[in-house]
DRENKOL-733685 format. One record per residue (C-alpha): residue in one letter; x, y, z. Coordinates in steps of 0.2 Angstrom, whole numbers, padded with zeros to 4 digits, always signed. Example, Ala and Ser with C-alpha at 12.3 -4.5 7.8 and 13.67 -1.06 7.14 Angstrom:
# residues 2
A+0062-0022+0039 S+0068-0005+0036 
//
This chain:
# residues 167
M-0100-0065+0065 W-0093-0068+0047 V-0097-0056+0033 G-0095-0065+0016 G-0091-0060-0002 V-0088-0066-0018 R-0078-0063-0034 V-0079-0072-0050 I-0065-0077-0062 L-0072-0077-0080 V-0061-0078-0097 N-0066-0075-0114 E-0060-0085-0129 K-0044-0074-0130 N-0040-0079-0113 E-0043-0062-0107 L-0049-0060-0089 L-0065-0049-0086 M-0061-0035-0074 L-0071-0020-0068 C-0065-0004-0062 Q-0074+0003-0046 H-0071+0020-0038 H-0068+0020-0019 N-0060+0033-0009 D-0056+0045-0024 K-0047+0031-0032 D-0050+0019-0047 I-0047+0000-0042 W-0047-0014-0055 M-0055-0030-0048 L-0065-0045-0053 P-0084-0044-0053 G-0093-0048-0036 G-0098-0042-0020 T-0107-0046-0003 I-0116-0061-0001 E-0134-0056+0005 E-0144-0065+0018 G-0152-0080+0012 E-0140-0083-0002 N-0126-0095-0005 S-0109-0091-0012 I-0115-0098-0030 E-0131-0087-0030 A-0123-0072-0025 A-0108-0074-0038 I-0121-0076-0051 R-0132-0062-0046 E-0117-0050-0043 V-0110-0053-0060 K-0127-0051-0069 E-0128-0034-0060 E-0112-0028-0064 T-0109-0034-0081 F-0126-0040-0088 L-0118-0057-0091 D-0127-0074-0088 I-0114-0085-0080 D-0113-0103-0072 I-0101-0106-0058 T-0089-0121-0062 G-0078-0121-0046 V-0069-0112-0033 A-0051-0105-0034 W-0048-0097-0017 H-0057-0095+0000 V-0049-0080+0007 E-0050-0076+0027 E-0048-0061+0036 V-0049-0059+0055 S-0044-0042+0062 P-0048-0031+0076 E-0054-0017+0066 R-0064-0026+0053 G-0070-0042+0061 Q-0071-0059+0052 R-0072-0058+0033 F-0071-0071+0020 V-0071-0070+0000 N-0074-0085-0010 F-0065-0082-0027 M-0076-0093-0039 I-0073-0099-0057 G-0086-0096-0070 K-0092-0099-0087 I-0102-0086-0098 L-0118-0094-0104 G-0124-0078-0112 G-0129-0058-0111 T-0120-0044-0118 L-0105-0036-0108 E-0110-0018-0103 K-0106-0007-0087 G-0118-0012-0074 Y-0124-0004-0058 D-0127-0007-0039 P-0147-0009-0037 E-0146-0001-0020 L-0136+0014-0024 P-0144+0030-0032 E-0137+0035-0048 S-0126+0048-0041 R-0117+0036-0030 Q-0113+0022-0043 V-0095+0015-0042 I-0093+0005-0057 R-0083+0015-0069 E-0079+0002-0083 V-0080-0017-0087 K-0069-0026-0099 F-0060-0041-0104 M-0040-0038-0101 S-0025-0047-0105 R-0011-0052-0092 E-0001-0038-0100 E-0014-0025-0097 I-0018-0030-0080 Q+0001-0029-0076 G+0001-0010-0082 L-0014-0006-0070 E-0010+0006-0056 R-0021-0002-0043 V-0028-0020-0044 Y-0036-0029-0029 P-0030-0041-0023 E-0013-0040-0030 Y-0013-0059-0034 L-0024-0055-0049 R-0007-0050-0057 T+0000-0067-0055 E-0008-0082-0047 V-0025-0080-0056 W-0017-0085-0072 D-0012-0102-0064 V-0031-0103-0061 I-0035-0099-0079 A-0021-0112-0084 E-0031-0125-0075 D-0015-0129-0065 P-0021-0132-0047 G-0004-0138-0041 C+0003-0120-0043 R-0008-0113-0030 S-0016-0114-0012 Y-0035-0114-0011 F-0035-0107+0006 K-0028-0089+0010 L-0027-0079+0025 R-0026-0060+0021 E-0017-0046+0031 P-0029-0032+0035 L-0032-0021+0020 N-0024-0004+0018 P-0038+0009+0021 D-0034+0016+0003 V-0042+0001-0005 F-0057-0003+0007 M-0073-0005-0002 K-0090-0004+0005 D-0105-0015+0003 K-0122-0009+0001 K-0125-0008+0021 G-0109+0002+0023 R-0098-0012+0029 S-0079-0012+0021 Y-0074-0028+0013 
//
């Protein structure tokens, strides 16, 4: 059984990437907004919902950057669709996970960051947000592969969805 997720690439007028910091396993990890595709949702609906929950921004999905799959004995079959989005409105604020109580919220910060700022971060997930994502932002599809296979994750960066499943 496949477990699916989404992440969304969003840039502002300064060509900065929207990143959020989540706290997992006593570590802060910077990533794109997104999360688990819920039952009855497709990837686009999940992406729009997750960005709204985590950032209070209204978006539209304009494309797909990558479809990333992982098949491992420990975690099973998982995929994440990295979507390309466009901001339609809203005001950027630190959001929340509606299924977690206030005391267990994991989002620490949301902000637009330059390539240089992202390079200086200690933990970025996945690592190709330091490199390949900039080809997507530059709209140069010849520089990337749309399909990726992911090695099983290091336990230090496992993230949990609302049902306690890691992704």
